[in-house]
C-alpha positions in Angstrom: 0.1 -0.2 0.0 1.9 3.0 -1.1 2.9 5.6 1.8 0.1 8.6 0.7 -2.9 6.1 1.0 -1.5 4.8 4.4 -1.3 8.7 5.6 -4.8 9.3 4.3 -6.5 6.5 6.0 -4.6 7.5 9.3 -6.2 10.9 8.7 -9.7 9.8 7.9 -9.9 7.4 10.7 -8.4 9.8 13.1 -11.1 12.0 12.5 -14.4 9.7 12.2 -12.8 8.3 15.8 -12.4 11.7 17.5 -15.9 12.6 16.1 -17.4 9.2 17.4 -15.8 9.9 20.5 -17.1 13.0 21.0 -20.5 11.7 20.4 -21.0 8.2 21.9 -18.0 7.8 24.1 -18.4 10.5 27.0 -21.4 10.6 29.1 -23.9 13.3 28.4 -24.0 14.5 32.3 -20.2 15.0 32.4 -18.8 19.1 33.3 -15.6 18.8 31.6 -13.6 16.3 29.0 -10.2 16.9 27.1 -8.4 14.5 24.9 -5.0 14.9 23.2 -4.0 13.1 20.0 -1.2 11.3 20.2 1.6 12.3 17.1 1.9 8.9 15.3 -0.3 6.9 17.7 2.7 6.9 19.6 3.2 8.1 23.4 6.6 9.4 24.3 7.8 8.5 28.1 9.1 12.4 28.5 5.3 13.0 27.5 3.2 14.5 30.6 -0.2 15.4 29.2 -1.5 18.4 31.5 -5.6 19.2 31.2 -6.4 22.3 32.5 -10.3 22.4 33.3 -11.0 26.6 32.6 -14.4 26.6 31.5 -16.7 25.0 34.4 -19.6 27.2 35.5 -18.0 26.9 39.3 -14.7 27.1 40.2 -15.3 24.2 42.8 -17.2 21.2 41.1 -16.9 17.7 43.6 -17.5 14.4 41.4 -15.8 11.4 39.8 -12.6 11.6 37.0 -12.5 9.2 34.8 -9.5 8.6 32.0 -10.6 7.6 28.6 -7.8 5.7 26.1 -8.1 5.3 22.2 -5.8 2.9 21.5 -4.7 0.9 18.3 -6.0 -3.5 17.9 -2.0 -3.6 17.6 -1.7 -2.5 21.2 1.0 -5.2 22.5 -0.5 -5.4 26.4 -3.2 -6.3 28.7 -3.3 -3.1 30.4 -1.5 0.8 30.8 0.2 1.8 34.3 -0.3 5.4 34.4 0.8 8.0 36.6 -2.0 10.6 37.6 -0.8 14.1 39.2 -3.9 16.1 40.4 -4.4 18.8 42.5 -5.8 18.7 46.7 -6.8 20.9 49.3 -4.1 21.6 51.7 -5.0 24.3 54.2 -5.4 27.4 52.2 -3.6 26.1 49.4 -3.4 23.3 46.7 -0.9 20.6 46.0 -0.1 18.1 43.5 -1.3 14.7 44.8 0.7 11.7 42.6 -0.9 8.2 42.4 -0.6 5.1 39.9 -3.2 3.2 38.3 -3.3 0.4 35.8 -5.9 0.8 33.1 -6.9 -3.0 32.3 -7.2 -3.2 28.5 -7.6 -6.5 27.7 -8.9 -9.6 29.3 -6.8 -12.7 30.3 -7.7 -14.5 27.0 -6.8 -11.2 25.0 -10.2 -10.0 24.3 -9.9 -5.9 24.2 -12.4 -5.0 27.5 -13.1 -1.2 25.5 -15.8 -0.5 22.7 -14.3 0.0 19.4 -15.0 -1.3 15.7 -12.6 -1.6 13.0 -8.4 -1.0 14.3 -9.7 1.3 17.6 -11.2 0.6 20.7 -11.8 3.1 23.3 -11.2 2.1 27.3 -12.2 4.6 29.7 -12.1 3.8 33.9 -12.3 5.6 37.1 -9.2 7.6 37.8 -10.3 9.3 40.9 -13.8 9.0 43.3 -14.7 11.7 44.9 -12.8 14.3 42.8 -12.7 18.0 43.6 -12.2 19.7 40.4 -10.8 23.5 40.7 -11.0 25.7 37.6 -7.8 26.3 36.5 -5.6 23.8 38.4 -4.0 20.6 36.1 -4.6 17.3 35.7 -1.5 15.4 34.6 -0.8 11.9 32.8 2.4 9.9 31.9 2.2 6.6 31.2 5.0 4.5 33.0 5.1 1.4 30.9 9.0 1.1 30.8 9.4 2.1 27.5 10.7 5.0 25.7 7.9 5.0 23.0 4.7 3.3 23.7 3.2 2.6 20.3 -0.3 2.1 19.2 -2.1 4.7 21.6 -4.0 7.3 19.4 -6.1 9.8 22.4 -5.9 10.1 25.8 -7.9 12.2 27.5 -9.7 12.4 31.0 -13.6 13.5 31.8 -15.2 14.9 34.8 -18.6 13.6 35.9 -20.0 16.2 38.4 -21.7 14.5 41.6 
């Protein structure tokens, strides 16, 4: 297959998947969501993704924070280890709390747990329950998979659902 055709198919499928994700994969009642598209469907170990809520109606809102990941069928692992850093109140100021989590992407038999069709699958899971969203305070994600470059990751994002 010519390289130009491969690039066209990749761009068209990425645009279609992004549209599909916005329409079908985010809960209707989410207050804030943001996604980052990985260049070349690769997530570099050094790339920390930062999501800063700016458009919420209140400056402080309680709810649940989800992580969402779109990956290709070629993703080689059963899970994805993530480090998440998010703001928590400490007295009169905010401090960043860090935690790690495993986002399970496939069952022990290799069947994908996310929704999808064709070559892409979308999986979302809870990062933090009883999360307090602060306008202007970032939530940061990075993969901690012991690889310099994690292939077959197309998009990563967060979704906040208020209580």
